C-alpha positions in Angstrom: -2.2 4.0 -0.9 0.4 2.4 -3.1 -0.1 -1.4 -3.3 2.5 -4.1 -3.8 1.0 -5.2 -7.2 1.7 -1.8 -8.6 -1.9 -0.5 -8.3 -3.1 2.4 -6.2 -5.9 2.2 -3.6 -8.0 5.4 -3.3 -10.6 6.0 -0.6 -12.2 8.4 1.8 -13.1 12.0 1.1 -16.1 13.8 -0.2 -17.6 14.2 -3.7 -18.6 17.8 -2.9 -17.2 20.5 -0.8 -13.5 20.8 0.1 -11.0 19.9 2.9 -12.8 20.9 6.1 -16.2 21.2 4.6 -16.8 17.9 2.8 -20.5 17.3 2.8 -21.0 14.1 0.8 -18.8 11.2 1.9 -17.5 8.8 -0.7 -18.0 5.2 0.6 -16.8 3.2 -2.4 -13.1 2.5 -2.6 -11.4 2.6 -6.0 -8.3 1.0 -7.4 -6.3 2.6 -10.2 -4.2 0.4 -12.5 -1.5 2.7 -14.1 -0.5 0.1 -16.6 -4.1 -0.2 -18.0 -4.9 3.4 -17.1 -8.2 2.1 -15.7 -10.2 2.5 -12.5 -12.3 -0.2 -10.8 -14.6 0.2 -7.9 -13.9 -1.8 -4.8 -16.2 -2.6 -1.9 -18.0 0.2 0.0 -16.8 1.3 3.4 -19.3 1.5 6.3 -17.8 4.6 8.0 -17.7 8.1 6.4 -14.1 9.2 6.3 -13.8 12.9 5.7 -11.3 15.6 6.9 -8.3 14.1 8.8 -9.0 10.6 7.8 -6.2 8.2 6.8 -5.5 5.1 4.9 -2.3 3.1 5.3 -0.8 -0.1 3.8 -0.3 -2.9 6.4 2.5 -5.5 6.2 -0.1 -8.2 5.4 -1.2 -6.4 2.2 -4.4 -5.0 3.5 -5.3 -1.3 3.8 -6.4 0.2 7.1 -8.7 3.2 7.0 -9.2 5.3 10.1 -10.3 8.6 11.6 -12.4 11.6 10.7 -12.4 14.9 12.6 -15.2 16.0 14.8 -14.1 19.6 14.9 -13.9 20.3 11.2 -16.5 18.2 9.5 -20.0 19.6 8.9 -23.1 18.0 10.5 -24.1 15.2 10.5 -20.5 14.1 10.3 -19.4 16.4 13.2 -18.1 13.4 15.3 -14.8 11.9 16.3 -14.5 8.7 14.4 -12.6 6.0 16.4 -13.5 2.9 14.4 -11.1 1.3 12.0 -11.9 -0.6 8.8 -9.7 -3.1 7.0 -9.8 -3.4 3.2 -8.6 -6.6 1.5 -7.5 -5.8 -2.1 -8.4 -8.3 -4.8 -4.9 -9.7 -5.0 -5.4 -11.4 -1.7 -8.0 -13.7 -3.4 -6.0 -14.6 -6.5 -4.2 -17.7 -5.2 -1.4 -18.7 -2.8 1.0 -16.2 -1.4 4.8 -16.4 -1.6 6.5 -16.7 1.8 9.6 -14.8 2.7 11.6 -17.1 4.9 14.7 -14.9 5.1 15.5 -11.3 4.3 17.9 -8.6 5.4 16.7 -6.0 7.9 18.7 -3.2 6.2 19.9 -2.6 2.7 22.9 -0.6 1.3 22.7 1.5 -1.8 24.1 0.1 -5.1 24.5 -3.4 -3.7 22.7 -6.7 -3.8 20.5 -8.5 -1.2 19.5 -12.1 -0.9 16.0 -13.1 0.0 14.9 -16.6 0.8 11.4 -17.7 -0.2 9.0 -20.6 -0.5 5.7 -21.1 -2.2 4.7 -19.9 -5.7 7.2 -18.3 -8.1 8.1 -14.7 -7.4 7.8 -12.4 -10.4 8.7 -9.0 -8.8 10.2 -7.7 -5.6 9.4 -4.3 -4.3 10.0 -1.8 -1.5 7.1 0.4 -0.4 7.9 3.2 1.9 5.7 3.2 4.9 3.0 5.8 4.7 2.6 9.0 6.7 -0.7 10.4 5.7 -2.0 13.9 6.6 -4.6 16.2 5.3 -5.9 13.8 2.6 -2.5 13.0 1.1 0.1 10.3 1.7 3.0 12.2 0.2 5.8 10.1 1.8 4.9 6.9 0.0 7.2 5.4 -2.6 7.1 2.2 -4.7 10.5 1.0 -5.7 10.8 -2.2 -7.8 14.0 -4.1 -7.2 15.6 -5.9 -10.2 15.9 -9.7 -9.7 19.5 -10.4 -10.7 19.6 -14.2 -10.0 17.5 -17.1 -8.7 19.2 -20.2 -7.2 16.7 -22.6 -5.7 14.6 -20.7 -3.2 17.0 -17.8 -3.0 16.5 -14.6 -5.0 19.2 -12.0 -5.3 18.0 -8.4 -6.0 19.8 -5.2 -6.9 19.2 -2.6 -4.2 18.3 1.1 -5.1 21.2 3.1 -6.5 20.9 6.2 -4.4 18.8 8.1 -1.8 17.1 9.9 -4.7 15.4 6.6 -5.7 14.8 5.4 -2.1 15.3 8.0 0.6 16.6 6.5 3.9 13.8 5.3 6.2 11.5 2.4 6.8 10.1 0.3 4.0 7.9 -2.8 3.5 9.7 -5.4 1.4 7.2 -7.5 -0.7 7.6 -10.6 -2.9 4.9 -10.6 -5.6 3.8 -13.4 -8.0 2.9 -13.0 -11.7 -0.7 -12.8 -10.6 0.1 -9.9 -8.4 -0.3 -11.8 -5.1 2.1 -10.4 -2.5 3.9 -12.0 0.4 3.5 -10.7 3.9 6.0 -7.9 4.1 9.2 -7.7 6.1 
């Protein structure tokens, strides 16, 4: 799951086996930092998430993990998993969050958009395409950083993506992020 601070949340699956025959659930979540090229271990999940499990980014910056398939997982994991778990990434504990007080509901390509904010200074603005995970992959995600072109008081102006090749049409989460990587609640 792509996160608003530019890191990647990795969870679920099995350390042995394959797709519909995962026999050793991985409970520890991990976060990959592409800038540092480093992995860190997050907290452990309580629920084994094997074949047909999912993890999705929520507008509040947390990650929801869900599911597991009763038909395709080996014993003792041959059960339909209906419980959800919520993971709070470390950025939610690094300080105050910026607040988006106004933002457009749609964006045009090769244009600008104005976002009103309050709270701590915003270092980056990003769009994260909403996830649609299936079969262990969330291939529809996309992280698009928007260039901040001006700041006047509590209003930020950003350059929107240039084309559909950068940001295909669809639904996205818009986040404001501080220098410490603390995201706003998305719009």
